[in-house]
N, C-alpha and C positions, 0 to 999 in steps of 0.2 A: 775652163771649168764650167760646170753645169749646174745651176742654183735652182733647177725646176722642182727639185725635191724639198726645198725649205719651206713651202706654205703647208706642205702636208706634215712634216715633223713640227711645225710651229702649231697646227691644228691639234696634233695629237699632245703636244705639251700642254696646251690651254686646255684641253679636255681632261687630263689627268690632274692638273693643278685645281681645275675647277671641282671635280669630284672629289679630292681631297678635302678642299676647304668645305665643301658641302657635307660630307660624312664628319668632318672634324666638328662643325656647327651642330650636327645631328647629336652626336655623341655628348657634346657639353649640354645641349637641350635635354637628352634623355636622363643624364646624371641629375640634373636639376629637378626634373619631374619625379624622378625615383626618390631623391631625397625629402620632395614635398609630400609624396605619398606615404613614406615611412612616418613622417611626422604627424599627418592626418591619422594614420594607424594607431600610433601611440595615443593620440588625443581622443580618439573613438574608444580605444580600450578603457582609458581611465573613466570616461564618462560612463561607460556601460558598468564598470566596478561601481561608480558612484550611485548610479541609479539601482543597481542590484541591492547595495547595501542600505539604500534609503526604502526600498520595497521590503526587505527584511525587517526593518525595524518598525516600519509601519504595520506591517503583518503581525509582529509580536505585541505591538500595542493594542492592535484590534483583538488579538486572541485574550489578552488580559481583561480587556474591557468586557468580553463576551462571558468570561468566568465570574 
């Protein structure tokens, strides 16, 4: 029985398993970053709405003072 092919198959197996774990880690990392960006986007939208409403009320108060 010739076992000279075993190192090649073992190397291929380790490469496949290594890339699988690397891509699995990157997938989890990407999901985490994506959810963080969604959360930041919602916070930014609410902050923009808050600033807009404050600017509108301030603008209205300035208009009433001018009249």
